[in-house]
C-alpha positions in Angstrom: 9.3 -12.0 -32.8 10.3 -15.2 -30.8 11.4 -15.3 -27.5 14.8 -17.0 -27.1 14.4 -18.8 -24.0 17.6 -20.4 -24.0 19.5 -17.2 -24.4 17.8 -15.3 -21.4 16.9 -18.3 -19.1 18.7 -16.8 -16.1 16.8 -13.5 -16.7 13.5 -15.3 -17.0 14.3 -17.4 -13.7 15.4 -14.1 -11.8 12.4 -12.3 -13.0 9.8 -14.7 -12.0 11.5 -15.5 -8.7 11.7 -12.0 -7.6 8.0 -11.6 -8.6 7.2 -14.5 -6.4 9.3 -13.4 -3.4 7.6 -9.8 -3.9 4.1 -11.5 -3.8 5.0 -13.4 -0.7 6.3 -10.2 0.9 2.9 -8.3 0.1 0.9 -11.3 1.5 2.8 -11.3 4.7 2.3 -7.5 4.9 -1.5 -7.9 4.9 -1.1 -10.5 7.8 1.4 -8.5 10.0 -1.0 -5.3 9.1 -4.2 -7.0 10.7 -2.2 -8.6 13.5 -1.0 -5.2 14.6 -4.6 -3.9 14.5 -5.8 -7.0 16.5 -2.7 -6.3 19.0 -3.9 -2.8 19.5 -7.4 -4.1 20.6 -9.4 -3.5 17.1 -12.1 -5.8 16.6 -12.6 -7.7 13.4 -15.6 -5.5 12.5 -13.6 -2.3 13.1 -10.5 -3.6 11.2 -12.7 -4.5 8.2 -14.0 -0.8 8.2 -10.5 0.4 8.5 -9.7 -1.8 5.4 -12.6 -0.5 3.5 -11.5 3.1 4.3 -7.9 2.6 3.1 -9.3 1.1 -0.2 -11.8 4.0 -0.8 -9.2 6.4 0.4 -6.5 4.9 -1.9 -8.8 5.1 -5.0 -9.8 8.6 -4.4 -6.4 10.1 -3.2 -4.6 7.9 -6.1 -7.0 9.2 -8.7 -6.6 12.6 -7.6 -2.9 12.7 -7.6 -2.6 11.0 -11.0 -4.9 13.1 -12.8 -3.1 16.2 -11.5 0.4 14.9 -11.7 1.3 16.8 -15.0 -0.3 20.2 -13.6 1.4 19.8 -10.1 4.6 18.3 -11.3 5.6 14.8 -11.2 8.2 15.2 -8.7 5.8 17.3 -6.3 3.3 14.4 -6.9 5.6 11.9 -5.8 6.5 13.9 -3.0 3.1 14.5 -1.8 2.4 10.8 -2.1 5.6 9.8 -0.1 4.6 12.4 2.6 1.0 11.2 3.0 2.4 7.6 3.3 4.9 8.9 6.0 2.3 10.6 8.0 -0.2 7.9 7.6 2.5 5.2 8.6 3.3 7.4 11.7 -0.1 7.5 12.7 -0.8 3.8 12.4 2.4 3.1 14.4 1.2 5.3 17.2 -2.6 5.5 17.2 -4.8 3.0 18.9 -8.2 4.4 18.3 -10.1 2.8 15.3 -11.8 5.9 14.5 -8.2 7.8 14.1 -7.0 4.8 12.1 -10.0 4.8 9.7 -9.6 8.6 8.9 -5.9 8.1 8.6 -6.5 5.2 6.1 -9.0 7.4 4.2 -6.7 10.4 3.9 -3.3 8.5 3.4 -1.9 6.6 0.7 -1.3 3.2 2.0 -2.3 -0.3 1.1 -2.3 -3.4 2.9 -0.8 -5.1 -0.1 2.1 -2.9 -0.2 1.2 -1.3 -3.4 
């Protein structure tokens, strides 16, 4: 099956352009996230532990939710993930303690890459 580039040229350009803009947005999100932590007085060492907790927590919570999505119901699973993101986002907006941010990052479903 051959791709007919000429026929779908506009679609390919839009697809790649939106992908590029999305990656730029995700990259900027990481910069804004860490600038926000530094603005709150979090040191680089503490920010690195927060990032480690976010990645570890994201792996565990995402694995838990995805392996039980059929049993819990897909809509319920999506709602739980969204609720965890909401709670974690509110905590990150208000908290200034690196320990609270670390615990919230581990238990919440967030990612500094926007995923």
